[in-house]
C-alpha positions as CSV (number, residue, x, y, z in Angstrom):
1,M,-24.4,12.9,-82.7
2,N,-25.7,10.5,-80.2
3,S,-22.9,8.8,-78.2
4,R,-24.6,5.4,-78.5
5,E,-24.1,5.2,-82.3
6,T,-21.5,2.7,-83.5
7,T,-22.5,2.2,-87.2
8,I,-21.1,3.6,-90.4
9,E,-22.3,7.0,-89.4
10,I,-19.5,7.4,-86.8
11,V,-16.1,6.1,-85.8
12,C,-16.6,2.9,-83.8
13,Y,-15.1,3.2,-80.4
14,N,-16.0,-0.2,-79.0
15,R,-14.7,-3.6,-80.0
16,P,-16.7,-6.7,-79.2
17,M,-15.9,-9.4,-76.8
18,S,-14.4,-12.1,-79.0
19,K,-15.6,-15.7,-78.7
20,T,-12.2,-16.6,-77.3
21,L,-12.5,-14.0,-74.6
22,S,-16.0,-15.1,-73.7
23,T,-14.7,-18.6,-73.0
24,V,-12.1,-17.5,-70.5
25,I,-13.8,-18.1,-67.2
26,V,-12.1,-17.4,-64.0
27,L,-13.7,-19.5,-61.2
28,I,-14.0,-17.5,-58.1
29,L,-13.6,-19.8,-55.1
30,A,-14.7,-19.0,-51.6
31,V,-11.9,-19.5,-49.1
32,S,-13.1,-20.8,-45.7
33,A,-12.2,-18.5,-42.7
34,L,-10.3,-19.9,-39.7
35,A,-12.6,-20.9,-36.9
36,V,-12.8,-18.3,-34.1
37,S,-13.4,-19.2,-30.5
38,R,-17.1,-18.8,-29.6
39,F,-15.9,-17.1,-26.4
40,M,-14.4,-14.2,-28.2
41,P,-16.5,-11.0,-28.5
42,T,-18.1,-10.4,-31.8
43,E,-16.8,-7.4,-33.7
44,I,-19.6,-5.4,-35.2
45,S,-18.6,-3.5,-38.4
46,A,-19.8,-0.1,-39.1
47,P,-22.5,0.2,-41.8
48,R,-20.9,0.8,-45.1
49,T,-22.2,3.2,-47.7
50,E,-22.2,1.8,-51.2
51,K,-21.1,4.3,-53.9
52,F,-21.0,3.1,-57.5
53,E,-19.0,5.2,-59.9
54,S,-19.7,4.4,-63.5
55,V,-17.0,4.0,-66.2
56,D,-17.5,4.9,-69.8
57,P,-17.2,1.7,-71.8
58,T,-15.8,3.6,-74.8
59,K,-12.7,4.4,-72.7
60,I,-12.0,0.8,-71.8
61,D,-9.1,-1.0,-73.4
62,T,-10.7,-4.2,-74.5
63,N,-7.3,-6.0,-74.4
64,N,-7.5,-5.7,-70.6
65,L,-10.8,-7.5,-70.2
66,I,-11.3,-10.7,-68.4
67,T,-14.6,-12.6,-68.5
68,V,-15.2,-13.9,-65.0
69,V,-18.8,-15.2,-65.5
70,S,-19.5,-16.5,-69.0
71,T,-23.3,-15.8,-68.9
72,V,-25.4,-13.6,-66.7
73,T,-28.8,-15.1,-65.8
74,L,-31.6,-12.7,-66.3
75,P,-35.4,-13.2,-66.0
76,K,-36.8,-14.9,-69.1
77,P,-37.9,-12.1,-71.5
78,R,-41.6,-11.6,-71.7
79,L,-41.7,-10.0,-75.1
80,A,-38.8,-11.6,-77.0
81,L,-39.7,-13.9,-79.8
82,P,-36.7,-16.1,-80.5
83,S,-38.6,-19.1,-81.8
84,L,-41.6,-17.4,-83.4
85,D,-39.9,-16.9,-86.8
86,N,-36.3,-17.8,-87.2
87,N,-36.5,-16.3,-90.7
88,V,-36.5,-12.8,-89.1
89,A,-33.2,-13.5,-87.4
90,D,-31.7,-15.1,-90.5
91,S,-32.9,-12.3,-92.7
92,A,-31.4,-9.7,-90.3
93,W,-28.1,-11.5,-90.0
94,N,-27.8,-11.8,-93.8
95,V,-28.3,-8.0,-94.0
96,F,-25.6,-7.5,-91.4
97,E,-23.1,-9.7,-93.3
98,N,-23.8,-7.8,-96.5
99,Y,-23.5,-4.5,-94.7
100,L,-20.0,-5.5,-93.4
101,K,-19.0,-6.8,-96.9
102,S,-20.1,-3.4,-98.4
103,A,-18.0,-1.5,-95.8
104,Q,-15.0,-3.8,-96.4
105,N,-15.2,-3.1,-100.1
106,H,-15.8,0.7,-99.7
107,D,-19.0,0.1,-101.7
108,L,-21.1,3.1,-100.7
109,A,-23.9,2.4,-103.2
110,S,-24.3,-1.1,-101.8
111,L,-24.0,0.2,-98.2
112,R,-27.0,2.5,-98.8
113,K,-29.1,-0.5,-99.6
114,Y,-28.4,-2.1,-96.2
115,S,-28.4,1.0,-94.0
116,H,-31.2,3.0,-92.5
117,Q,-29.2,6.2,-92.9
118,I,-25.9,7.5,-94.1
119,S,-23.7,10.1,-92.4
120,D,-23.0,13.5,-93.7
121,T,-19.4,12.5,-94.1
122,C,-20.3,9.7,-96.5
123,N,-22.8,11.8,-98.3
124,N,-20.1,14.3,-99.1
125,P,-18.0,13.2,-102.2
126,E,-15.2,15.5,-101.0
127,L,-14.8,13.5,-97.8
128,E,-14.4,10.1,-99.4
129,E,-11.2,9.3,-97.6
130,Q,-12.8,10.0,-94.2
131,C,-15.8,7.9,-95.2
132,F,-13.6,5.0,-96.1
133,A,-12.0,5.2,-92.8
134,L,-15.4,5.0,-91.1
135,M,-16.1,1.9,-93.2
136,D,-12.9,0.3,-92.1
137,N,-13.7,0.9,-88.4
138,V,-17.2,-0.5,-88.9
139,H,-15.9,-3.7,-90.7
140,A,-13.2,-4.2,-88.0
141,L,-15.8,-4.1,-85.2
142,G,-18.6,-6.1,-86.9
143,I,-16.5,-8.9,-88.4
144,Q,-15.8,-10.2,-84.9
145,F,-19.5,-10.8,-84.3
146,K,-20.6,-14.5,-84.5
147,R,-24.2,-15.5,-85.4
148,E,-24.4,-18.2,-82.8
149,E,-23.7,-15.7,-80.0
150,F,-26.9,-13.7,-80.8
151,K,-29.4,-15.8,-78.9
152,N,-31.9,-13.1,-78.2
153,I,-34.2,-11.3,-80.6
154,W,-37.0,-8.7,-80.2
155,F,-38.9,-7.5,-83.2
156,D,-42.1,-6.1,-84.7
157,D,-43.0,-4.8,-88.1
158,K,-40.7,-1.6,-87.8
159,Q,-37.6,-2.8,-86.0
160,I,-35.4,-5.7,-84.9
161,I,-32.9,-6.1,-82.1
162,M,-30.5,-8.9,-81.9
163,A,-28.3,-9.4,-78.8
164,S,-25.9,-11.8,-77.2
165,D,-26.3,-12.8,-73.5
166,Y,-24.7,-10.5,-71.0
167,V,-21.4,-11.6,-69.5
168,T,-19.7,-10.3,-66.4
169,I,-16.3,-8.7,-67.1
170,D,-13.4,-7.4,-65.0
171,D,-11.6,-4.5,-66.6
172,E,-8.0,-3.9,-65.7
173,T,-7.8,-0.5,-67.4
174,F,-9.7,1.4,-64.7
175,G,-10.1,-1.4,-62.1
176,S,-13.8,-1.7,-62.9
177,R,-16.3,-4.5,-63.2
178,G,-19.1,-4.6,-65.7
179,M,-21.9,-6.6,-67.4
180,A,-21.9,-6.2,-71.2
181,R,-23.2,-7.8,-74.4
182,M,-23.1,-7.4,-78.2
183,I,-26.2,-5.9,-79.8
184,I,-27.4,-5.0,-83.3
185,Y,-30.3,-2.6,-84.1
186,F,-32.2,-2.8,-87.4
187,T,-35.1,-0.8,-88.7
188,R,-37.5,-2.4,-91.2
189,D,-38.9,-0.8,-94.5
190,E,-42.4,-1.1,-95.7
191,L,-41.7,-4.5,-97.1
192,G,-40.2,-5.7,-93.8
193,N,-36.6,-5.6,-95.1
194,P,-34.0,-5.0,-92.3
195,K,-31.8,-2.0,-92.4
196,I,-28.8,-1.5,-90.1
197,I,-29.0,1.5,-87.9
198,S,-26.5,0.7,-85.1
199,F,-24.4,-2.0,-83.4
200,N,-22.3,-2.1,-80.3
201,G,-19.7,-4.7,-79.2
202,L,-19.6,-3.6,-75.6
203,D,-23.2,-2.6,-74.6
204,G,-23.7,-2.5,-70.8
205,N,-22.5,-0.9,-67.7
206,F,-19.1,-0.8,-65.9
207,V,-18.5,0.6,-62.4
208,L,-15.3,1.2,-60.4
209,K,-14.6,-1.6,-57.9
210,N,-13.2,0.7,-55.2
211,D,-13.6,-1.2,-52.0
212,L,-16.9,-2.9,-52.9
213,T,-17.3,-6.7,-52.9
214,N,-18.0,-8.6,-56.1
215,E,-21.4,-9.4,-54.6
216,E,-22.2,-5.8,-54.1
217,L,-21.0,-4.9,-57.6
218,D,-22.9,-7.7,-59.3
219,K,-26.1,-6.8,-57.5
220,H,-25.7,-3.2,-58.7
221,L,-24.8,-4.2,-62.2
222,L,-27.8,-6.6,-62.6
223,E,-30.1,-3.8,-61.5
224,S,-28.4,-1.4,-63.9
225,I,-29.1,-3.6,-67.0
226,Q,-32.7,-4.5,-66.2
227,D,-34.9,-3.6,-69.2
228,D,-38.6,-4.1,-68.3
229,D,-40.0,-3.1,-71.7
230,E,-37.3,-4.9,-73.6
231,D,-36.6,-2.0,-76.0
232,G,-32.8,-2.2,-75.7
233,L,-32.6,0.6,-73.2
234,P,-32.0,-0.3,-69.5
235,N,-34.5,1.1,-67.0
236,K,-31.9,3.3,-65.5
237,V,-31.1,4.9,-68.8
238,E,-34.7,5.7,-69.4
239,V,-35.0,7.6,-66.2
240,C,-33.0,10.8,-65.9
241,D,-32.0,10.9,-62.2
242,D,-29.0,10.4,-60.1
243,E,-29.4,6.6,-60.4
244,S,-28.8,6.7,-64.2
245,P,-25.4,5.2,-65.2
246,S,-24.8,8.6,-66.9
247,V,-27.2,11.4,-66.8
248,S,-25.7,12.7,-70.1
249,I,-27.1,9.7,-72.0
250,C,-30.4,9.2,-70.3
251,T,-33.4,9.3,-72.6
252,D,-36.2,10.5,-70.2
253,T,-38.6,7.9,-71.6
254,D,-41.0,5.4,-69.9
255,P,-39.1,2.2,-68.9
256,K,-42.4,0.3,-68.9
257,R,-43.3,1.2,-72.5
258,R,-41.2,0.3,-75.6
259,D,-42.7,3.2,-77.5
260,T,-43.1,6.1,-75.2
261,D,-44.4,8.6,-77.8
262,G,-46.6,6.1,-79.6
263,D,-45.1,6.7,-83.1
264,G,-44.2,3.1,-83.7
265,W,-40.5,3.4,-83.1
266,W,-39.1,1.8,-79.9
267,D,-37.4,4.2,-77.6
268,S,-34.0,2.6,-78.3
269,T,-34.4,2.8,-82.0
270,E,-35.2,6.5,-81.9
271,T,-31.9,7.3,-80.1
272,F,-30.1,6.5,-83.3
273,F,-32.0,8.7,-85.7
274,Y,-30.2,11.7,-87.1
275,K,-31.9,14.9,-86.0
């Protein structure tokens, strides 16, 4: 099963950044260096080699996260349609809330109504207890999402993506720094009704700090989350090379085209389909 899935189909490994956490901003102040006599020789540092080691967000203890920058400023989306039709966002969010309520109530019949697909576990009556455990995990993750934090929306007649802004986070579990967001993926049926296919409370990239400066880390992280075609997959994930955050999760799709194979499904959406 694809490692990106965080819906009812699998156990949810990630927890979202709560609103309380996202308001904890640590102001990083620059400390002025002592003046050095202009007659002293200048010391030239040897060139440093930047090496960025990625950290798997699913391994991070979310209790050890500190938001250091509340919002990451990215170029204004070219394809996002946040004001074209607020009904799309409202309709999708209503489905998400009903999906969570169904999971909380262990109501599989209702859950099918709001889901694009159901796992083999929940399709097997003999695994009801395991299915209920999956539902509990889904509800625990999703109930922390707040509608007002999802300020970004991308959609067409087959899918919808809703996402919060990225925030910069310091992780004390591994000594890493990251940029992450909350994100929800929907498909749409022939009538345009949204169906949940996946959601993630810590979608982004984390790298070990090592001896790198915050400026070096932030520059790298900004590059790692760039998404030119705005399909929900960062450019570096769509290109399977040494620059990918993890070669094991790269999709080998075109980072300049939302729908590489031309079948109507965006590249990100297709990563969640059961094979």
